TORGUFI-632199 format. One record per residue (C-alpha): residue number from 1; residue in one letter; x, y, z. Coordinates in Angstrom, 3 decimals, always signed. Example, Ala and Ser with C-alpha at 12.3 -4.5 7.8 and 13.67 -1.06 7.14 Angstrom:
<atoms>
<atom><n>1</n><res>A</res><px>+12.300</px><py>-4.500</py><pz>+7.800</pz></atom>
<atom><n>2</n><res>S</res><px>+13.670</px><py>-1.060</py><pz>+7.140</pz></atom>
</atoms>
This chain:
<atoms>
<atom><n>1</n><res>M</res><px>+233.149</px><py>-26.698</py><pz>-124.723</pz></atom>
<atom><n>2</n><res>A</res><px>+231.786</px><py>-26.218</py><pz>-128.212</pz></atom>
<atom><n>3</n><res>E</res><px>+229.092</px><py>-28.484</py><pz>-129.565</pz></atom>
<atom><n>4</n><res>E</res><px>+228.833</px><py>-30.399</py><pz>-132.801</pz></atom>
<atom><n>5</n><res>G</res><px>+226.934</px><py>-28.687</py><pz>-135.562</pz></atom>
<atom><n>6</n><res>Q</res><px>+228.448</px><py>-25.232</py><pz>-135.253</pz></atom>
<atom><n>7</n><res>V</res><px>+231.500</px><py>-23.284</py><pz>-136.354</pz></atom>
<atom><n>8</n><res>I</res><px>+233.952</px><py>-23.066</py><pz>-133.453</pz></atom>
<atom><n>9</n><res>G</res><px>+235.853</px><py>-19.812</py><pz>-133.132</pz></atom>
<atom><n>10</n><res>C</res><px>+239.457</px><py>-20.245</py><pz>-131.992</pz></atom>
<atom><n>11</n><res>H</res><px>+240.533</px><py>-17.070</py><pz>-130.164</pz></atom>
<atom><n>12</n><res>T</res><px>+243.805</px><py>-18.264</py><pz>-128.646</pz></atom>
<atom><n>13</n><res>V</res><px>+246.649</px><py>-20.416</py><pz>-129.945</pz></atom>
<atom><n>14</n><res>E</res><px>+245.874</px><py>-22.849</py><pz>-127.106</pz></atom>
<atom><n>15</n><res>A</res><px>+242.234</px><py>-23.190</py><pz>-128.204</pz></atom>
<atom><n>16</n><res>W</res><px>+243.393</px><py>-23.667</py><pz>-131.801</pz></atom>
<atom><n>17</n><res>N</res><px>+245.835</px><py>-26.418</py><pz>-130.818</pz></atom>
<atom><n>18</n><res>E</res><px>+243.218</px><py>-28.088</py><pz>-128.611</pz></atom>
<atom><n>19</n><res>Q</res><px>+240.633</px><py>-28.180</py><pz>-131.436</pz></atom>
<atom><n>20</n><res>L</res><px>+243.197</px><py>-29.488</py><pz>-133.932</pz></atom>
<atom><n>21</n><res>Q</res><px>+244.144</px><py>-32.240</py><pz>-131.505</pz></atom>
<atom><n>22</n><res>K</res><px>+240.484</px><py>-33.106</py><pz>-130.971</pz></atom>
<atom><n>23</n><res>G</res><px>+239.949</px><py>-33.337</py><pz>-134.725</pz></atom>
<atom><n>24</n><res>N</res><px>+243.027</px><py>-35.516</py><pz>-135.129</pz></atom>
<atom><n>25</n><res>D</res><px>+241.958</px><py>-37.808</py><pz>-132.284</pz></atom>
<atom><n>26</n><res>T</res><px>+238.483</px><py>-38.334</py><pz>-133.759</pz></atom>
<atom><n>27</n><res>K</res><px>+239.899</px><py>-38.562</py><pz>-137.308</pz></atom>
<atom><n>28</n><res>K</res><px>+237.216</px><py>-36.094</py><pz>-138.417</pz></atom>
<atom><n>29</n><res>L</res><px>+237.631</px><py>-33.859</py><pz>-141.422</pz></atom>
<atom><n>30</n><res>I</res><px>+238.525</px><py>-30.377</py><pz>-140.146</pz></atom>
<atom><n>31</n><res>V</res><px>+237.498</px><py>-27.338</py><pz>-142.184</pz></atom>
<atom><n>32</n><res>V</res><px>+239.269</px><py>-24.167</py><pz>-141.061</pz></atom>
<atom><n>33</n><res>D</res><px>+237.905</px><py>-20.779</py><pz>-142.110</pz></atom>
<atom><n>34</n><res>F</res><px>+240.700</px><py>-18.189</py><pz>-142.001</pz></atom>
<atom><n>35</n><res>T</res><px>+238.727</px><py>-14.951</py><pz>-141.844</pz></atom>
<atom><n>36</n><res>A</res><px>+238.932</px><py>-11.265</py><pz>-140.945</pz></atom>
<atom><n>37</n><res>S</res><px>+236.337</px><py>-8.900</py><pz>-139.476</pz></atom>
<atom><n>38</n><res>W</res><px>+236.989</px><py>-6.324</py><pz>-142.215</pz></atom>
<atom><n>39</n><res>C</res><px>+236.581</px><py>-8.823</py><pz>-145.067</pz></atom>
<atom><n>40</n><res>G</res><px>+233.265</px><py>-8.500</py><pz>-146.944</pz></atom>
<atom><n>41</n><res>P</res><px>+233.350</px><py>-11.926</py><pz>-148.644</pz></atom>
<atom><n>42</n><res>C</res><px>+234.116</px><py>-13.492</py><pz>-145.229</pz></atom>
<atom><n>43</n><res>R</res><px>+230.913</px><py>-11.993</py><pz>-143.813</pz></atom>
<atom><n>44</n><res>F</res><px>+229.020</px><py>-13.271</py><pz>-146.858</pz></atom>
<atom><n>45</n><res>I</res><px>+230.232</px><py>-16.868</py><pz>-146.459</pz></atom>
<atom><n>46</n><res>A</res><px>+229.954</px><py>-17.092</py><pz>-142.622</pz></atom>
<atom><n>47</n><res>P</res><px>+226.220</px><py>-17.985</py><pz>-142.484</pz></atom>
<atom><n>48</n><res>I</res><px>+226.732</px><py>-20.497</py><pz>-145.304</pz></atom>
<atom><n>49</n><res>L</res><px>+229.530</px><py>-22.169</py><pz>-143.345</pz></atom>
<atom><n>50</n><res>A</res><px>+227.297</px><py>-22.204</py><pz>-140.231</pz></atom>
<atom><n>51</n><res>E</res><px>+224.605</px><py>-23.948</py><pz>-142.290</pz></atom>
<atom><n>52</n><res>F</res><px>+227.127</px><py>-26.570</py><pz>-143.496</pz></atom>
<atom><n>53</n><res>A</res><px>+228.186</px><py>-27.124</py><pz>-139.867</pz></atom>
<atom><n>54</n><res>R</res><px>+224.563</px><py>-27.740</py><pz>-138.825</pz></atom>
<atom><n>55</n><res>K</res><px>+224.082</px><py>-30.241</py><pz>-141.646</pz></atom>
<atom><n>56</n><res>M</res><px>+227.408</px><py>-32.042</py><pz>-141.163</pz></atom>
<atom><n>57</n><res>P</res><px>+228.065</px><py>-32.891</py><pz>-137.510</pz></atom>
<atom><n>58</n><res>N</res><px>+230.704</px><py>-35.421</py><pz>-138.661</pz></atom>
<atom><n>59</n><res>V</res><px>+232.921</px><py>-32.520</py><pz>-139.816</pz></atom>
<atom><n>60</n><res>L</res><px>+234.731</px><py>-30.164</py><pz>-137.421</pz></atom>
<atom><n>61</n><res>F</res><px>+234.397</px><py>-26.522</py><pz>-138.535</pz></atom>
<atom><n>62</n><res>L</res><px>+236.847</px><py>-24.019</py><pz>-137.057</pz></atom>
<atom><n>63</n><res>K</res><px>+237.162</px><py>-20.276</py><pz>-137.566</pz></atom>
<atom><n>64</n><res>V</res><px>+240.368</px><py>-18.286</py><pz>-137.118</pz></atom>
<atom><n>65</n><res>D</res><px>+240.516</px><py>-14.479</py><pz>-137.301</pz></atom>
<atom><n>66</n><res>V</res><px>+243.840</px><py>-13.743</py><pz>-139.020</pz></atom>
<atom><n>67</n><res>D</res><px>+244.246</px><py>-10.466</py><pz>-137.126</pz></atom>
<atom><n>68</n><res>E</res><px>+243.571</px><py>-12.157</py><pz>-133.791</pz></atom>
<atom><n>69</n><res>L</res><px>+245.834</px><py>-15.164</py><pz>-134.399</pz></atom>
<atom><n>70</n><res>K</res><px>+248.486</px><py>-13.780</py><pz>-136.752</pz></atom>
<atom><n>71</n><res>S</res><px>+250.984</px><py>-16.505</py><pz>-135.865</pz></atom>
<atom><n>72</n><res>V</res><px>+248.533</px><py>-19.265</py><pz>-136.818</pz></atom>
<atom><n>73</n><res>A</res><px>+247.702</px><py>-17.560</py><pz>-140.136</pz></atom>
<atom><n>74</n><res>E</res><px>+251.437</px><py>-17.198</py><pz>-140.848</pz></atom>
<atom><n>75</n><res>D</res><px>+252.134</px><py>-20.811</py><pz>-139.888</pz></atom>
<atom><n>76</n><res>W</res><px>+249.523</px><py>-21.926</py><pz>-142.435</pz></atom>
<atom><n>77</n><res>A</res><px>+250.713</px><py>-19.431</py><pz>-145.104</pz></atom>
<atom><n>78</n><res>V</res><px>+247.317</px><py>-17.759</py><pz>-145.390</pz></atom>
<atom><n>79</n><res>E</res><px>+247.551</px><py>-14.835</py><pz>-147.784</pz></atom>
<atom><n>80</n><res>A</res><px>+243.938</px><py>-14.084</py><pz>-148.743</pz></atom>
<atom><n>81</n><res>M</res><px>+240.621</px><py>-14.119</py><pz>-146.932</pz></atom>
<atom><n>82</n><res>P</res><px>+238.646</px><py>-16.177</py><pz>-146.717</pz></atom>
<atom><n>83</n><res>T</res><px>+240.920</px><py>-19.205</py><pz>-147.047</pz></atom>
<atom><n>84</n><res>F</res><px>+239.484</px><py>-22.591</py><pz>-146.153</pz></atom>
<atom><n>85</n><res>M</res><px>+241.944</px><py>-25.327</py><pz>-145.228</pz></atom>
<atom><n>86</n><res>F</res><px>+240.830</px><py>-28.940</py><pz>-145.156</pz></atom>
<atom><n>87</n><res>L</res><px>+242.754</px><py>-31.085</py><pz>-142.698</pz></atom>
<atom><n>88</n><res>K</res><px>+242.740</px><py>-34.754</py><pz>-141.958</pz></atom>
<atom><n>89</n><res>E</res><px>+244.848</px><py>-36.287</py><pz>-139.216</pz></atom>
<atom><n>90</n><res>G</res><px>+247.005</px><py>-33.176</py><pz>-139.063</pz></atom>
<atom><n>91</n><res>K</res><px>+247.684</px><py>-32.930</py><pz>-142.799</pz></atom>
<atom><n>92</n><res>I</res><px>+246.327</px><py>-30.414</py><pz>-145.309</pz></atom>
<atom><n>93</n><res>V</res><px>+244.290</px><py>-32.394</py><pz>-147.835</pz></atom>
<atom><n>94</n><res>D</res><px>+242.766</px><py>-29.449</py><pz>-149.704</pz></atom>
<atom><n>95</n><res>K</res><px>+242.326</px><py>-25.684</py><pz>-149.815</pz></atom>
<atom><n>96</n><res>V</res><px>+239.720</px><py>-23.261</py><pz>-151.175</pz></atom>
<atom><n>97</n><res>V</res><px>+240.535</px><py>-19.556</py><pz>-151.441</pz></atom>
<atom><n>98</n><res>G</res><px>+237.621</px><py>-17.133</py><pz>-151.697</pz></atom>
<atom><n>99</n><res>A</res><px>+233.928</px><py>-17.132</py><pz>-150.789</pz></atom>
<atom><n>100</n><res>K</res><px>+233.013</px><py>-19.848</py><pz>-153.294</pz></atom>
<atom><n>101</n><res>K</res><px>+229.978</px><py>-21.640</py><pz>-151.915</pz></atom>
<atom><n>102</n><res>E</res><px>+229.762</px><py>-24.385</py><pz>-154.545</pz></atom>
<atom><n>103</n><res>E</res><px>+233.477</px><py>-25.171</py><pz>-154.522</pz></atom>
<atom><n>104</n><res>L</res><px>+233.447</px><py>-25.204</py><pz>-150.724</pz></atom>
<atom><n>105</n><res>Q</res><px>+230.453</px><py>-27.530</py><pz>-150.625</pz></atom>
<atom><n>106</n><res>M</res><px>+231.980</px><py>-29.925</py><pz>-153.179</pz></atom>
<atom><n>107</n><res>T</res><px>+235.338</px><py>-29.994</py><pz>-151.403</pz></atom>
<atom><n>108</n><res>I</res><px>+233.706</px><py>-30.719</py><pz>-148.035</pz></atom>
<atom><n>109</n><res>A</res><px>+231.585</px><py>-33.471</py><pz>-149.595</pz></atom>
<atom><n>110</n><res>K</res><px>+234.619</px><py>-35.016</py><pz>-151.303</pz></atom>
<atom><n>111</n><res>H</res><px>+236.667</px><py>-35.280</py><pz>-148.097</pz></atom>
<atom><n>112</n><res>A</res><px>+233.810</px><py>-35.892</py><pz>-145.657</pz></atom>
<atom><n>113</n><res>A</res><px>+232.806</px><py>-38.955</py><pz>-147.648</pz></atom>
<atom><n>114</n><res>H</res><px>+236.274</px><py>-40.432</py><pz>-147.042</pz></atom>
<atom><n>115</n><res>A</res><px>+236.078</px><py>-39.523</py><pz>-143.348</pz></atom>
<atom><n>116</n><res>A</res><px>+232.816</px><py>-41.420</py><pz>-142.930</pz></atom>
<atom><n>117</n><res>A</res><px>+234.120</px><py>-44.502</py><pz>-144.766</pz></atom>
</atoms>
């Protein structure tokens, strides 16, 4: 089982559903990185996301490869990589498209603050 403080890769639909359920149960903010191995900006942002995960154990960070889990990417209407979805209790509360470190950091901070309250 994955530990707090890291980005959890979901490689099967079952693992994806299990992590979503876990996030919903704990009422944590879930940040999902929809990524692709061939995407340059995705590779650029990955270590930054890992750093956020280390600093914010109260947030659940998930990573989904859109080529590996096409059905999940389609279900969430992901059209560009990277796309970051912010979920709370099963609902999308925000979205950031592109490798935008500052915007990502601000959006996490905005929703994580509510999660901790």
